C-alpha positions in Angstrom: -0.2 0.2 0.2 2.7 2.4 0.7 4.3 1.9 -2.9 0.8 2.7 -4.6 0.8 5.8 -2.5 4.3 6.4 -3.7 3.8 6.1 -6.9 0.8 8.5 -6.6 2.9 11.4 -5.3 5.3 10.8 -7.7 2.7 10.7 -10.8 1.2 14.3 -9.1 4.6 15.5 -9.4 4.9 14.6 -13.1 1.4 15.2 -14.3 1.8 19.2 -14.6 4.8 18.6 -16.8 3.3 15.8 -18.9 0.6 18.3 -19.7 2.8 21.4 -20.9 3.5 19.1 -24.0 0.4 19.5 -25.3 -2.6 16.6 -26.9 0.1 14.4 -27.9 1.0 13.1 -24.8 -1.0 9.7 -23.6 -3.7 9.9 -21.3 -2.4 6.9 -19.3 0.6 6.6 -17.7 2.3 3.3 -15.5 5.1 3.9 -12.7 7.3 2.3 -12.5 8.2 3.2 -16.0 11.7 0.8 -15.7 11.8 -1.9 -13.2 14.2 -4.3 -12.4 12.3 -7.5 -11.2 14.0 -10.2 -9.1 12.7 -13.8 -10.2 10.5 -15.2 -7.9 9.0 -12.3 -6.5 5.6 -10.5 -6.7 5.4 -7.1 -8.9 2.8 -4.2 -8.2 2.6 -1.5 -11.1 -0.2 1.4 -11.4 -1.7 2.9 -14.1 -3.1 6.4 -13.6 -5.8 8.8 -15.9 -4.2 12.3 -16.8 -5.9 14.9 -18.5 -9.1 13.8 -19.4 -12.2 13.1 -18.1 -13.5 10.6 -20.6 -12.5 7.4 -18.9 -12.3 6.4 -15.5 -10.4 3.5 -13.5 -13.4 1.3 -14.2 -12.7 1.7 -18.0 -9.2 0.5 -17.4 -7.6 -3.3 -17.8 -4.2 -4.7 -17.9 -2.6 -7.2 -20.4 1.0 -8.9 -20.9 1.9 -10.6 -23.9 -1.3 -10.0 -25.5 -3.2 -12.0 -22.5 -5.8 -10.2 -20.4 -4.8 -10.0 -16.9 -8.0 -11.4 -14.7 -9.6 -8.6 -13.0 -9.2 -10.3 -9.4 -5.4 -9.1 -9.6 -6.5 -5.4 -9.9 -6.7 -2.9 -7.0 -8.6 0.5 -7.5 -6.9 3.1 -5.6 -9.0 5.9 -6.6 -11.4 7.2 -9.8 -8.1 8.0 -11.9 -6.1 5.3 -10.8 -5.6 1.4 -11.0 -2.7 -1.0 -10.0 -2.2 -4.9 -10.9 -0.2 -7.3 -8.4 1.6 -10.3 -10.5 3.9 -12.7 -9.9 7.4 -12.5 -11.7 8.1 -16.0 -13.5 10.4 -17.3 -16.1 13.5 -15.6 -17.5 12.2 -13.8 -20.7 11.3 -10.1 -20.5 8.0 -9.6 -21.6 5.6 -6.1 -22.4 3.3 -4.8 -19.6 0.3 -3.0 -21.3 -2.5 -0.4 -19.9 -5.4 -0.2 -21.9 -8.9 1.7 -21.6 -12.3 0.8 -23.1 -15.6 2.9 -22.2 -19.0 1.5 -22.3 -20.7 4.4 -24.0 -21.7 3.5 -27.5 -21.3 7.0 -28.5 -18.2 8.0 -27.4 -15.3 6.9 -29.5 -11.5 6.8 -27.8 -8.3 7.4 -29.7 -6.6 4.3 -29.1 -3.1 5.6 -29.6 -3.9 8.1 -26.3 -5.7 5.4 -24.3 -2.6 2.9 -24.2 0.8 2.9 -22.5 3.5 0.1 -21.7 6.6 -0.4 -19.7 9.2 -3.5 -20.6 10.6 -4.5 -17.1 14.2 -6.6 -16.9 14.1 -9.5 -15.0 17.1 -11.9 -13.0 18.3 -13.4 -10.1 20.2 -12.1 -6.8 23.7 -13.7 -7.0 24.5 -17.0 -5.7 27.0 -17.5 -2.9 30.5 -18.6 -4.9 31.4 -22.3 -4.0 34.3 -24.6 -3.9 36.6 -21.6 -3.6 40.3 -23.2 -4.3 43.6 -21.2 -4.9 47.1 -22.4 -6.2 50.6 -20.7 -5.7 53.1 -22.6 -8.5 56.8 -22.6 -8.1 58.6 -20.1 -10.2 62.4 -21.0 -11.0 63.4 -22.0 -7.3 60.7 -20.1 -5.4 57.2 -19.9 -4.9 55.6 -17.4 -7.3 53.9 -14.0 -6.0 50.9 -14.6 -8.0 47.8 -16.6 -6.3 45.3 -18.1 -8.8 42.0 -18.8 -7.6 38.9 -20.4 -9.2 35.3 -21.1 -7.6 32.0 -22.0 -8.9 29.4 -19.0 -9.5 26.0 -20.7 -9.5 23.2 -20.3 -11.5 23.0 -17.4 -14.2 21.8 -14.4 -12.8 20.5 -12.9 -16.3 22.2 -9.4 -14.4 25.5 -8.2 -15.1 27.3 -9.7 -12.1 30.9 -8.4 -10.8 33.1 -10.9 -9.0 36.1 -9.7 -6.6 38.8 -11.9 -5.1 40.3 -10.6 -2.0 43.6 -11.9 -0.3 44.4 -11.0 3.3 47.9 -11.2 4.2 47.6 -9.2 7.4 45.2 -7.1 9.3 46.2 -4.1 7.3 47.2 -5.8 3.9 45.0 -6.6 1.4 44.8 -7.4 -2.1 42.2 -7.9 -4.4 41.0 -8.0 -8.0 37.5 -8.0 -10.0 36.4 -10.0 -12.8 33.2 -10.8 -14.1 34.6 -14.5 -14.9 34.6 -17.5 -12.4 39.0 -17.1 -12.2 41.4 -14.5 -11.3 44.6 -14.1 -9.9 45.9 -11.5 -7.1 49.9 -10.4 -7.3 51.6 -9.8 -3.7 54.4 -8.1 -3.4 55.9 -11.4 -1.9 54.7 -14.9 -1.2 54.5 -14.9 2.5 56.1 -18.5 3.5 55.0 -19.9 6.7 52.2 -17.2 7.0 48.3 -17.6 7.5 46.2 -16.4 4.3 42.8 -15.3 4.2 41.0 -15.6 0.6 37.2 -15.2 -0.5 35.0 -13.8 -3.0 32.6 -11.4 -3.3 29.5 -11.6 -5.9 27.8 -8.3 -6.8 25.0 -7.3 -9.1 21.9 -5.3 -9.4 19.6 -7.0 -7.2 22.4 -7.5 -4.6 25.7 -8.6 -3.0 27.0 -12.0 -1.9 30.2 -13.4 -0.4 31.8 -16.7 -0.6 33.3 -18.9 2.6 36.9 -17.5 3.6 39.8 -19.6 3.4 42.3 -19.4 6.4 45.4 -21.4 5.6 49.2 -21.8 5.8 50.6 -20.1 2.7 52.4 -23.7 2.1 48.9 -25.1 1.8 48.2 -23.5 -1.7 51.5 -23.8 -2.8 52.3 -26.5 -5.8 55.8 -27.4 -6.7 57.9 -28.5 -9.8 58.1 -32.1 -10.2 61.7 -33.8 -8.9 64.3 -33.2 -11.4 67.1 -35.5 -12.7 64.9 -38.8 -12.1 67.7 -41.8 -12.6 66.9 -45.8 -12.4 69.9 -48.1 -11.8 70.2 -51.8 -12.1 71.8 -54.4 -10.3 73.0 -57.9 -11.8 73.2 -59.2 -8.4 69.1 -58.3 -7.6 67.5 -59.5 -10.6 63.7 -58.4 -8.7 64.9 -54.9 -8.0 65.7 -51.5 -9.7 67.2 -48.0 -7.7 65.8 -44.7 -8.3 67.5 -41.3 -7.5 66.3 -37.8 -8.3 66.6 -34.4 -7.2 64.7 -31.9 -4.8 63.3 -29.4 -7.1 63.0 -26.6 -4.1 65.3 -25.7 -1.4 63.9 -27.2 1.8 63.9 -23.7 3.5 61.2 -22.8 2.0 59.4 -25.9 2.1 59.6 -29.7 3.5 58.2 -32.3 0.7 57.4 -35.5 0.4 57.4 -37.9 -2.5 55.2 -40.4 -4.4 56.4 -43.2 -6.5 54.7 -45.5 -9.3 56.1 -47.9 -12.0 54.7 -50.4 -14.6 55.9 -52.9 -17.0 56.9 -51.1 -20.5 53.7 -50.6 -22.3 51.2 -51.5 -19.9 48.8 -48.8 -18.5 48.5 -50.7 -14.9 50.6 -48.6 -12.4 51.8 -49.8 -9.4 52.5 -47.0 -6.4 54.6 -47.4 -3.9 52.6 -46.5 0.1 53.4 -43.3 1.0 54.3 -44.5 4.2 57.3 -45.8 2.8 58.4 -42.1 1.2 56.9 -40.2 3.9 61.1 -38.9 4.6 63.2 -36.2 3.3 64.7 -38.7 0.8 66.0 -38.4 -2.6 66.5 -42.2 -3.8 64.2 -45.3 -3.3 64.9 -49.2 -4.2 61.8 -51.0 -6.0 61.6 -54.3 -5.2 59.8 -57.5 -6.1 60.0 -56.7 -9.8 59.9 -59.5 -12.7 63.7 -60.1 -14.0 64.2 -59.0 -17.6 61.6 -56.8 -17.6 61.6 -53.5 -18.6 59.9 -51.2 -16.0 58.9 -47.4 -16.6 59.4 -44.8 -13.3 57.7 -41.7 -12.4 58.2 -39.4 -9.2 56.2 -36.8 -7.7 56.2 -34.5 -4.4 54.3 -32.0 -2.4 54.3 -30.3 0.7 55.4 -32.6 3.8 52.7 -31.4 6.1 49.5 -33.8 6.2 46.6 -32.1 4.3 48.6 -29.4 2.8 49.7 -28.4 -0.8 49.0 -29.8 -4.2 51.0 -32.7 -5.8 53.0 -32.0 -8.4 52.9 -33.0 -11.7 54.6 -36.8 -12.4 58.2 -36.7 -13.5 59.0 -37.7 -16.9 59.3 -41.7 -17.8 62.6 -43.2 -16.3 63.0 -46.6 -17.9 65.4 -49.6 -17.3 65.3 -53.3 -17.8 65.9 -55.8 -14.7 68.5 -58.2 -14.7 67.8 -61.7 -16.1 67.4 -64.6 -13.6 66.7 -68.3 -14.4 63.2 -69.0 -15.3 60.7 -69.8 -12.4 58.0 -71.2 -14.4 58.0 -74.2 -16.6 57.1 -73.9 -20.4 53.7 -75.2 -21.5 54.1 -78.0 -23.8 51.5 -79.2 -26.0 50.6 -80.8 -29.3 50.6 -79.0 -32.3 49.7 -81.6 -34.4 48.4 -85.1 -34.0 47.1 -87.2 -37.2 46.7 -91.0 -38.0 48.5 -92.6 -40.9 49.1 -96.0 -42.1 52.6 -95.9 -40.5 51.0 -95.0 -37.3 50.7 -91.5 -35.6 52.4 -88.7 -36.2 52.8 -86.1 -33.3 54.4 -82.6 -33.4 55.0 -80.7 -30.4 54.7 -76.9 -29.3 56.0 -75.1 -26.6 55.1 -71.5 -25.2 57.8 -69.6 -23.2 57.2 -70.0 -19.6 54.9 -67.3 -18.1 58.2 -66.0 -15.9 60.8 -66.8 -18.5 63.1 -64.2 -16.7 65.1 -63.8 -19.5 65.8 -64.5 -23.5 64.9 -68.3 -23.8 67.9 -69.5 -25.8 66.9 -73.1 -26.3 64.8 -76.0 -25.3 66.3 -79.4 -23.6 63.1 -82.6 -24.6 63.8 -86.0 -22.7 61.5 -88.2 -24.8 60.8 -92.0 -24.0 58.9 -93.7 -27.0 57.6 -97.0 -26.0 60.2 -99.0 -24.5 63.1 -96.8 -25.7 65.0 -95.0 -22.9 65.3 -91.3 -22.4 66.9 -89.4 -25.1 67.8 -85.6 -24.8 66.8 -83.2 -28.0 68.4 -79.8 -28.1 66.3 -76.9 -29.6 68.1 -74.1 -30.4 65.9 -71.1 -31.3 66.4 -68.3 -33.6 65.8 -64.6 -34.0 62.9 -65.2 -35.8 61.6 -68.0 -33.0 62.5 -65.3 -30.5 59.6 -62.8 -31.8 57.0 -65.2 -31.1 55.5 -66.5 -27.6 55.0 -70.1 -29.5 58.0 -72.0 -30.2 57.4 -75.1 -32.5 59.8 -78.2 -31.0 59.9 -81.2 -32.7 57.8 -83.9 -35.2 57.7 -88.0 -34.0 56.6 -90.5 -35.6 54.7 -93.0 -33.2 52.9 -96.4 -33.4 49.3 -96.9 -32.9 50.7 -99.2 -29.7 53.1 -96.7 -28.8 52.9 -94.5 -25.8 55.1 -91.3 -25.6 56.3 -89.5 -22.6 57.9 -85.9 -23.2 59.9 -83.6 -20.7 60.8 -80.2 -21.4 62.7 -77.5 -19.8 63.3 -74.2 -20.9 67.3 -72.4 -20.8 68.2 -68.9 -20.6 71.5 -67.6 -19.8 71.0 -67.7 -16.2 69.8 -71.3 -15.5 66.8 -73.8 -16.3 63.2 -73.7 -15.6 61.2 -76.4 -13.9 60.5 -79.2 -16.0 56.8 -80.0 -17.9 56.0 -83.0 -18.5 53.0 -84.2 -21.3 52.3 -87.9 -21.9 50.4 -89.9 -25.1 48.5 -93.2 -24.1 48.8 -95.8 -26.8 45.7 -95.6 -28.7 43.3 -98.3 -26.9 44.3 -96.7 -23.7 43.4 -93.1 -24.0 41.8 -91.5 -21.2 37.7 -90.4 -21.3 36.8 -86.8 -22.9 34.7 -84.2 -21.2 31.0 -84.5 -22.0 28.1 -82.3 -22.6 30.9 -79.3 -24.4 28.8 -76.3 -25.3 30.4 -73.4 -27.2 28.5 -70.2 -27.5 29.4 -66.3 -28.3 28.9 -64.1 -25.5 29.7 -60.8 -26.2 33.1 -60.8 -28.1 34.1 -63.8 -26.6 33.4 -67.8 -26.8 31.8 -68.9 -23.7 32.3 -72.9 -23.3 30.7 -75.0 -20.7 31.5 -79.0 -20.2 30.8 -81.8 -17.5 34.5 -83.1 -16.5 35.1 -86.8 -15.9 36.2 -87.9 -12.5 40.2 -87.9 -11.5 41.0 -85.1 -14.2 43.6 -82.3 -13.0 43.1 -79.8 -15.5 41.9 -79.1 -18.9 43.4 -77.5 -22.0 40.8 -75.5 -24.2 42.2 -75.4 -27.7 40.7 -73.5 -30.6 42.0 -73.3 -34.6 41.1 -70.8 -37.2 41.6 -71.9 -40.9 45.0 -72.2 -41.7 48.0 -72.8 -39.5 46.5 -70.9 -36.4 45.8 -72.2 -33.3 46.3 -71.5 -29.8 45.2 -72.7 -26.2 45.0 -71.9 -22.5 44.7 -74.3 -19.5 42.2 -74.3 -16.8 42.2 -75.7 -13.2 40.8 -78.9 -12.4 37.4 -77.3 -10.8 36.4 -75.2 -14.1 33.1 -75.8 -15.5 32.6 -72.5 -17.4 35.5 -70.5 -18.9 36.1 -67.9 -21.9 38.4 -68.0 -24.5 41.0 -65.3 -23.7 42.3 -64.9 -27.4 41.9 -62.6 -29.9 38.6 -64.1 -32.2 37.7 -62.5 -35.3 34.1 -62.2 -36.7 33.2 -64.7 -39.5 35.8 -66.9 -38.8 35.2 -70.8 -37.7 36.6 -72.0 -34.9 37.2 -75.8 -34.1 37.1 -75.8 -30.3 38.6 -78.6 -28.7 38.8 -79.4 -24.7 41.2 -81.8 -23.3 40.9 -83.5 -19.8 44.7 -83.7 -18.5 45.0 -86.7 -16.1 48.4 -86.0 -14.1 50.2 -84.8 -17.5 48.3 -87.5 -19.4 46.4 -86.3 -22.4 42.8 -87.7 -22.7 40.5 -87.7 -25.8 39.1 -84.8 -27.3 36.0 -83.3 -27.2 35.5 -80.9 -30.3 32.8 -78.4 -31.5 33.1 -75.9 -34.4 31.8 -72.3 -33.5 31.6 -68.6 -35.0 32.0 -65.5 -32.4 29.4 -63.8 -35.2 27.7 -65.2 -38.3 27.8 -63.4 -41.5 26.4 -64.1 -45.7 28.8 -66.3 -47.7 31.0 -64.6 -49.3 30.8 -66.7 -52.5 28.4 -69.6 -53.8 29.2 -72.9 -54.7 30.1 -73.7 -58.2 27.7 -75.9 -60.0 28.9 -78.4 -62.8 27.0 -81.5 -64.5 28.2 -84.6 -63.6 28.2 -86.7 -66.9 26.2 -85.4 -69.9 22.3 -84.4 -69.3 19.4 -86.9 -70.2 16.7 -86.1 -71.8 14.7 -85.5 -68.3 16.9 -85.1 -66.0 20.7 -84.0 -65.0 22.8 -84.6 -62.0 24.1 -81.3 -60.3 27.5 -81.5 -58.4 29.2 -79.0 -56.4 31.8 -78.3 -54.2 31.9 -77.2 -50.2 32.3 -73.4 -50.0 36.1 -73.0 -48.2 36.0 -72.1 -44.5 37.3 -69.0 -44.9 34.7 -67.8 -47.6 31.5 -69.2 -45.4 31.5 -66.6 -42.5 28.8 -69.0 -41.1 27.4 -72.4 -40.9 25.8 -73.6 -44.3 22.1 -74.4 -43.2 20.8 -75.2 -46.8 21.3 -74.8 -50.5 19.1 -73.8 -53.0 19.1 -75.2 -56.2 17.8 -72.3 -58.6 17.3 -73.3 -62.2 15.2 -71.7 -65.2 14.1 -72.3 -68.5 13.8 -68.9 -69.5 10.2 -68.7 -68.9 9.9 -70.3 -65.2 11.6 -70.5 -62.7 12.3 -73.3 -60.0 13.9 -73.5 -56.7 14.8 -76.6 -54.7 16.0 -76.1 -51.2 18.6 -79.1 -49.7 20.4 -79.7 -46.6 23.8 -78.0 -46.0 25.5 -81.2 -45.7 24.3 -81.9 -49.5 26.8 -81.6 -52.5 25.3 -83.1 -55.7 21.3 -83.3 -56.8 19.6 -84.8 -59.9 16.7 -82.7 -61.3 14.0 -84.3 -62.9 11.2 -84.1 -64.8 13.1 -81.6 -67.1 11.8 -81.1 -70.6 13.4 -83.0 -73.5 16.0 -80.7 -75.9 15.6 -77.5 -73.9 18.3 -75.3 -72.4 18.5 -74.5 -68.6 20.3 -72.3 -66.4 21.4 -73.2 -63.0 23.1 -71.7 -59.9 23.2 -72.7 -56.3 22.7 -70.5 -53.4 24.1 -71.0 -49.9 22.5 -69.6 -46.9 23.6 -69.0 -43.5 21.5 -67.6 -40.6 22.8 -64.2 -41.4 22.3 -64.2 -45.4 23.0 -66.2 -48.5 25.2 -65.6 -51.3 24.6 -67.1 -55.3 27.0 -69.1 -57.0 28.1 -69.0 -60.8 25.5 -69.8 -63.4 25.9 -73.0 -65.4 24.1 -74.2 -68.9 23.4 -77.1 -70.3 20.6 -78.4 -72.8 18.5 -81.8 -72.2 19.0 -84.5 -74.9 16.3 -84.9 -77.5 16.6 -88.8 -76.7 17.7 -90.4 -73.9 20.6 -92.4 -73.5 20.2 -95.9 -75.4 16.7 -94.6 -76.2 17.9 -94.9 -80.2 19.4 -98.2 -79.7 16.3 -99.1 -78.2 14.0 -98.2 -80.8 16.3 -99.9 -83.8 16.7 -103.0 -81.5 13.2 -103.4 -81.0 12.3 -102.7 -84.8 14.9 -105.4 -85.8 13.5 -107.8 -83.2 9.9 -107.1 -84.3 11.2 -107.4 -88.1 13.0 -110.5 -87.6 10.5 -112.0 -85.4 7.9 -111.2 -88.6 10.3 -112.9 -90.6 10.8 -116.0 -88.2 7.2 -116.5 -87.8 6.4 -115.7 -92.0 9.1 -118.6 -92.4 7.1 -120.8 -89.6 4.0 -120.1 -91.1 5.2 -121.1 -94.3 6.9 -124.2 -93.2 3.8 -125.5 -91.6 1.4 -124.4 -94.3 3.6 -125.2 -97.4 1.0 -127.5 -98.7 -1.9 -124.7 -98.9 1.3 -122.2 -100.0 1.7 -124.7 -102.7 -1.6 -125.4 -103.6 -2.6 -121.7 -103.7 0.5 -120.2 -104.9 2.1 -123.3 -107.1 -1.2 -125.5 -108.3 -0.4 -128.7 -109.1 -0.4 -128.7 -113.2 -2.1 -131.9 -114.8 0.8 -134.1 -116.5 -0.2 -133.2 -120.3 1.3 -136.5 -120.9 -1.6 -138.4 -119.1 -4.4 -136.1 -120.7 -6.5 -137.6 -123.2 -7.9 -134.3 -124.9 -6.4 -135.8 -128.0 -9.6 -138.3 -128.0 -12.0 -135.2 -127.3 -14.7 -133.9 -129.7 -17.2 -131.3 -129.4 -19.3 -134.3 -131.1 -18.6 -136.3 -127.9 -18.7 -133.9 -125.1 -18.7 -135.1 -121.3 -21.6 -134.3 -119.1 -20.6 -131.0 -117.6 -21.0 -130.2 -113.9 -22.4 -127.6 -112.3 -19.4 -125.3 -111.6 -18.3 -124.6 -107.9 -18.6 -121.5 -106.7 -15.6 -118.8 -107.7 -14.5 -121.5 -109.6 -14.2 -123.2 -113.4 -14.6 -126.6 -113.1 -12.9 -128.5 -116.1 -14.3 -131.1 -118.4 -14.0 -134.2 -117.6 -12.4 -136.7 -119.8 -12.6 -140.8 -119.8 -10.5 -143.2 -121.5 -13.1 -145.6 -122.7 -13.7 -148.6 -125.3 -14.8 -147.8 -128.7 -18.0 -149.3 -128.0 -18.5 -147.0 -125.1 -17.7 -143.9 -127.2 -20.1 -144.8 -129.7 -22.8 -145.7 -127.2 -22.4 -142.4 -125.9 -21.8 -140.4 -128.9 -24.8 -141.8 -130.0 -26.7 -140.7 -127.0 -25.3 -137.2 -126.6 -24.8 -136.1 -130.3 -28.8 -135.2 -130.5 -28.0 -132.7 -127.6 -24.8 -131.2 -128.9 -25.7 -127.4 -130.3 -22.4 -127.3 -132.4 -23.6 -127.9 -135.9 -19.8 -126.9 -137.8 -17.9 -130.1 -139.0 -14.4 -128.4 -138.1 -14.8 -128.9 -134.5 -14.9 -132.8 -135.3 -11.5 -132.2 -137.0 -8.7 -133.7 -134.9 -6.9 -130.3 -135.9 -9.0 -128.1 -133.7 -9.4 -130.3 -130.5 -6.7 -130.3 -127.7 -6.1 -131.5 -123.9 -7.5 -129.2 -121.4 -5.1 -128.0 -118.5 -6.1 -126.6 -115.3 -5.9 -122.8 -114.9 -3.9 -121.1 -112.6 -4.3 -117.9 -110.8 -1.1 -116.4 -111.4 -1.5 -117.0 -115.3 -1.4 -114.0 -117.9 -3.8 -113.5 -120.3 -2.9 -114.6 -124.0 -4.2 -113.7 -127.4 -7.2 -115.7 -128.1 -8.6 -116.7 -131.3 -12.3 -117.2 -132.2 -13.7 -119.4 -135.0 -14.7 -116.5 -137.1 -13.2 -115.4 -140.3 -9.9 -114.3 -138.8 -9.3 -117.7 -137.9 -7.7 -118.7 -141.1 -5.0 -115.9 -141.3 -4.1 -116.7 -138.0 -3.5 -120.4 -138.9 -1.4 -119.2 -142.0 0.9 -117.1 -139.4 1.5 -119.7 -137.1 1.5 -122.8 -138.4 1.6 -124.8 -134.6 -1.6 -123.0 -133.5 -3.0 -125.4 -131.3 -7.0 -124.8 -130.2 -8.3 -125.5 -127.1 -11.6 -125.7 -126.2 -13.9 -126.3 -122.8 -17.3 -126.1 -121.8 -18.0 -123.5 -119.2 -20.9 -123.6 -116.8 -23.4 -121.0 -117.9 -24.0 -119.8 -114.2 -22.9 -116.6 -113.2 -19.6 -116.3 -111.7 -19.3 -114.4 -108.0 -23.0 -113.2 -108.3 -22.8 -111.6 -111.7 -26.4 -111.3 -113.4 -26.7 -114.3 -116.2 -28.6 -112.9 -119.5 -31.5 -114.5 -120.9 -29.5 -117.2 -122.0 -27.9 -118.2 -119.1 -29.4 -121.8 -119.1 -27.5 -122.4 -122.2 -24.1 -123.7 -121.9 -21.0 -121.6 -122.9 -18.5 -123.2 -125.3 -14.9 -121.3 -125.1 -12.1 -121.9 -127.3 -8.8 -120.4 -127.5 -5.9 -120.7 -129.4 -2.1 -121.3 -128.4 1.4 -121.1 -129.9 2.0 -123.9 -127.4 3.1 -127.2 -129.2 1.0 -130.1 -128.8 2.0 -132.8 -126.6 3.1 -135.6 -128.4 0.3 -137.9 -127.3 -2.0 -135.2 -129.4 0.1 -135.2 -132.3 1.0 -139.0 -132.4 -2.4 -140.7 -132.2 -0.5 -144.3 -131.4 0.8 -142.4 -128.3 -2.8 -141.8 -127.5 -3.8 -145.2 -127.1 -1.1 -146.4 -125.1 -2.4 -143.1 -122.7 -5.5 -144.8 -123.1 -4.5 -147.9 -121.8 -2.8 -146.0 -118.7 -5.7 -144.3 -118.1 -7.8 -147.7 -117.9 -5.8 -148.4 -115.2 -7.7 -146.0 -113.2 -10.9 -146.9 -114.7 -12.0 -150.2 -114.8 -12.7 -151.2 -118.1 -16.5 -151.9 -118.5 -18.6 -153.3 -121.7 -21.7 -151.5 -123.3 -23.8 -153.3 -121.7 -22.7 -153.4 -118.2 -22.2 -149.6 -118.4 -26.2 -149.0 -119.2 -27.0 -151.0 -116.6 -24.2 -148.5 -114.2 -26.4 -146.2 -112.1 -25.5 -142.5 -113.6 -24.9 -140.9 -110.5 -22.1 -143.3 -109.2 -20.4 -143.0 -112.7 -20.7 -138.7 -112.1 -19.0 -139.2 -108.5 -16.4 -141.2 -109.8 -15.4 -139.3 -112.7 -15.3 -136.0 -110.2 -13.1 -137.9 -108.0 -10.7 -138.0 -111.2 -10.6 -135.2 -112.5 -10.4 -133.2 -109.3 -7.3 -132.0 -109.6 -7.7 -130.8 -113.2 -10.3 -128.2 -111.6 -10.1 -124.4 -113.0 -9.4 -121.9 -110.5 -12.0 -119.1 -109.8 -12.1 -116.4 -112.3 -11.0 -113.1 -111.6 -13.5 -110.2 -110.8 -12.7 -108.0 -113.8 -13.0 -111.2 -116.1 -15.4 -110.9 -118.8 -17.9 -113.4 -120.0 -18.8 -113.9 -123.5 -21.3 -116.2 -124.9 -21.5 -117.5 -128.5 -22.7 -115.4 -131.1 -23.9 -116.1 -135.0 -20.2 -115.4 -135.8 -18.7 -117.0 -133.4 -19.1 -120.4 -131.7 -17.4 -119.6 -128.6 -15.2 -117.1 -126.4 -11.3 -117.9 -126.7 -9.3 -118.3 -123.5 -5.3 -118.1 -122.9 -3.7 -121.4 -121.8 -0.5 -120.8 -119.7 1.4 -123.8 -120.9 3.9 -123.4 -117.8 1.1 -123.5 -115.7 -1.1 -125.6 -117.4 -4.2 -123.8 -116.9 -6.4 -121.5 -118.6 -7.3 -118.0 -117.6 -10.5 -116.5 -119.0 -10.1 -113.3 -121.4 
């Protein structure tokens, strides 16, 4: 309330001055005009109306950053003054406005004259400086008179703050310096050794002033000297495990008494060993380091400070001083192991390898090996080490050839320039007596290491963990008998396959190994397998083979192979296990080009191999040969069957293809004439029957002739002549037509040109052949004849021979008298005639043969005679 009254008094003094400036001045005014506000407190501002009666305090309102302040925070002082109280929050400054409005709609206010604003500044009261520390460093051989101090100023005040450093030497002597930073340096007339100093800092800004804690300490408490100088290290041959250190004090004892601290470590190591302070608390300038490793380079450093407890600062460490301890005989035995053990036809081949002792205490120059192989006595082998071997911690010792039944014992000692190490022993049993291996070996990655777990067998005294990468890289480590879990301590690489073996050791004798392959981390293979064909592709299949990816290119365990192949139209994928190196593709299309490749996969990815192209065969192997053999066998079978058929059916083939030709010598056609025809038989279907010729006596011929003479339709006498008669033979299916001559007028011409022409005649049944329709004269017999150039038979040209033939014929037909003949049954006679003349039957007429009946100009149609077959073929 008092602040509001003061603000009103101030406004009453300022108002007359502002009214004299004219109408351009605003009718509103805020006080205070440029306030400095402390963040976290409350602020009160008052707005007063001047030089107008148009508005009153009831028409005023406050805003901050375009936000209207609630009326609950307003206080009406009088009719022309209104105050507001707000909390100061935030570090960002904001405008505070006083505005006016009227409720009378008939009054318009000039907004520019009824508006006023202020821009208050914000900040914090300065905080008390903390952690004040001061130091006076050594300058040449004395302590510098400059004292440097630093402190923590606290939070930012957002206001300009000044820090003043005070150093009080005596009651009447105080030195100070001012700065706006958090550190400062005070210069004294001289450094007050062995005197008490009082030091503090004062922080000040527009909102207030504050001081830090006062430091009251002896002047030596603020001193930091230089490190000891001229540090030297000496080795003594008689003391291989110690080094002697000397140094020089950095400042005279009169100024300050010092205490020292020493640290050392093997060269290249960052693990320092500190000498206890109680051993160096005295005023000394030398010290002996003890319990060091022989033949080891050590780095040594020294520093110092005020000897009074709790006073002063440690100096920086001195420069490195290095020295090698003298050699001593090895105090640990060498680590003997097997580099290689392989079985062969000649036995077992063993290669031993050894690491230097853990504490060689010097450079190992050779190894002494005592070997007992089977029943052999011990023998000593010296292995001298070259300079190249000395650069490695693993030494290849020797190679031994063993028999499967032999056991071997090896004892080895390492020797340096001073002496011999303890003896190491390693034994290998004969193959059938090897001790058991560990059980349940598991190897899994755990971070950047491979972790192992196993179940140990009884009586094992220790274990050897061996790991091998591709090539000759191998290493091992030993574990005590109680170990169940361990991690490989070597430097392992990602994507490398390690063959991890755990051997149980039984008092120096090696047991059987348990072996597991493992990766620290798996990746995708670097390459895929190269596929090729085994042999040539078939018609519908092809056998693929591929080689395993080299171990150094796998980067993981191969989980499966994917066989990809395509014919240019469709792609096929086949997945096979990772231990497969061959596969046969089936159901391929013949005579088709295929592209094939193999994709190898691990749990981390896959890689494709190179493409290989092949084309399937049009015919499978042996298929052409099978076709040829099948056709040949089929042809041979047909030939054999045909030959067998011909053999068993030779009579039928002979009868059909080569029918029996009647012997013309036995023919009686020479005695036949048209005036004495035989009774024609009804021809069989599909066959022309020949005329039966009977050999009879003269009386019989006459009787028959006279009986049948009236029934013959032939009237011309030339048919009675012997010149125009001939014997009739059987026709052949293979006969070909010959030129025929009828008894027409042209017959005389033909007779003139061919003197030996003989006419052959036959009586053919009038029944139609093979279903041919007979004509109106079908009931009449057809008389056919033909002319042939075949010469007449001897019996036909010579009648005397005819009589002889007739006598022979009569032997088959018993001669009968005319009287008895008339009494025989006609049917029986016809049966006998058919029996005798059955071989003389004609073959069937061909379908294209022509039948001709006699006309007025000719008595019968001629037919060709085939003398070689003895038969007729109708024309």
